[in-house]
N, C-alpha and C positions, 0 to 999 in steps of 0.2 A: 789596201794592197791586194793585187788580185795576183795569186800563184797558179802557174799552170803546170800540169805533170807533163813531162817529156818522157816518151818511150824512146829511148835511144836505142835499144835493141832492134824496134821496128824501123827507125831511122837509118840504122845501119844495114839491115836486109835490104831496104827499097836503094840504098846509095850502092851497096855490092851488085843487086841485079842492074842496076843503071849500068853501071862500069861494066860489068861482064857483057849486056847487051850492046855496049859501044865498042867493046873489043879491045878496052884497055886494061893494061895489068895494074896492080897496086904499086910495082915500081914506078910506072910511068905516071900514074897520080901522084905518088910522092915527089917525084922530081919536079912535076908541075907546081905542086903546092909549096916544096921545098921544105919537107919535114920527111920524117923517117918512114920507112915501111912499117915498122912496127906500130906508129900513131895510125896510119891509115887502116891497118889491120885491127887496132883496137876499136876505131871508129865503127866499122863495120861488123864488128862483133858485140857493139853496144856497150863496151866496157870503159868508155870515157866519153865526157860531155864535150862539145866543140861550139867555139864562140861562132858569132854570127858571119864574121868576116871570112873565116875558113869554111864554113857552112855554103857560104854563097859562092866561093871560089871552086868547090868541088862541084856545085850545081852547074856553074858556068862551064867549068872542063867537061862535063858530063852531057851537057845540052838538054839538062831537064829543070823544070822550075823548082823553087824552094817548096812551093804550095803542093806540087806533086808529092815531093818527098815527104811533106810532114802529112798530109791527108790521104796519101796512097791513089789520088786520082785528081783530075782537073775538076773543080767544083762546078764549074759552068757545064760540064759534059751531062748530056740528056741521060746518060746510062751510070751515072755516078755510083748508085747503089747496088747496081747489077755488077759493075766493075767490083766494087769493095766485097761482095758475096763471093764472088769468083776468087779473089784474091784469099780469102779467108779460107775456101775449100780447098785451093790447092796444096795446102800442107795438111790436109785430113786424110785419115786412111780411108779406104772404100766404105767400110762399116758407117764411118762417122757422116761422110758425104750422103750414104742412103739415108741415114736418120734425119739429115738436115733437109733432104728432098723431101721426105714425109712430113716434116713440121712446116714446110713452106707450101706445099700442097694444102695442108689443113688450114693454113692461114688465107690461101689464095679461095678454097672453098667456103669459106665461113661467110656466112650470110649476115650483115648488119642489119 
């Protein structure tokens, strides 16, 4: 049996961003799903798991693919890793961003 770790906090953050980008309130989303506002809030904060049916319904309502929410980008995208790095850096302080830039520069300059 293969067990996969699921980062519900990260999934929740991506769902919240998709909802906000779409201009939908938690209340409207909860009405669409026929669940409580508290449940939607728990999903977005990563405080609860969600079943595949609910996950699919949320993604349909928000107009995003389940793959995008799980992976953070469309895997077929040419810039998949660039997008992933940008997402990671978006929550970093300026000092951490500068450190990451130095590390990336060292990697790019490395001669194999």
